[in-house]
N, C-alpha and C positions, 0 to 999 in steps of 0.2 A: 458489474460488481464481481469481485473475486472473494470467495470465502472457502473455508476448509472443506465443505461438503460438495463443492462444485465438481461436476463430471470432468474428467481429464480432457476429453474432446472439446467440451465447451470452454474450458480454460484456455486451451490452445487457440481457439477462435478469438476469444477476447484479447489474448496476448498479441496475436497478429493484427487485429483491428487497431489496438492501441499503438503498436509500433508503426503501423501504416498511416496513422493520423485520422483514421475514420472515427475513432472514439477519442475525444480530447480530455475526458475526465474519467479516471479509473478509481473506483472506491474499493477498498479492501479492508479486511479485519486486521486486528493486532497481530495475530499469529502468522498471517500471510506475509508480513513485512520481512520475515526471514527467508521466505521462499521466492520472492519476486526477483526477476532479473531485469525488469524494466527500470529505466531512469526517466526523469521528467524534468520539465522546466520549473515546476512548482510542486512542493509537498505541503499539504495542509493536514495537521493533526488536530482532530476535533475534540479530543479529551486526553488528559495525561494520566487517567486511571483506567483500570479494567476490573471486572468482577472476578474474583477468585472463588470458584465454587467449593473447593476443598476447605478454605478458611471461612467461607460464607461472609466475605466482606470485600470492599473495593480496595485495591492496592495501586500505588503509583507505578508507572512504568519505570524501569531501571534506566540508568544513564546509557548503558550499551543499547537498550531497546530504542531509546530516543535517537541516539546517533545513527543506528541502522535505518530508521525511518527518514530522518533528515538527510542522511547520506544518499538517498535516492534522487535528490534534486541536483541537477547539473544544468548550467546555462551554456556550456560550450558545445554540447552534442546536438542540441535542438535549436533551430531558429524559429519554429512555429510553437505556439503555446500548447502545452499539455500539462495536466494537473493530476497528481496522485494524492488521493485523500484516504487517510486512515481514520477509522472510527472504532 
């Protein structure tokens, strides 16, 4: 799992393991979708809303956010299965 508070060294290890295929499913948070360089065979978005603490309510992801997350899926680069999950 990759999230905003993960240690940089740990994140690099997770990145390398995912790219090498040792980890086939990578789970990350909404905010991390803008920082990931990984592509995958499959992207699964578990919800289309997020909690906005300033407004104290759930808000929908914007279209650019959804396109950023879905854009991580590519079938041409990988022949083996990898899945990237946002929640």
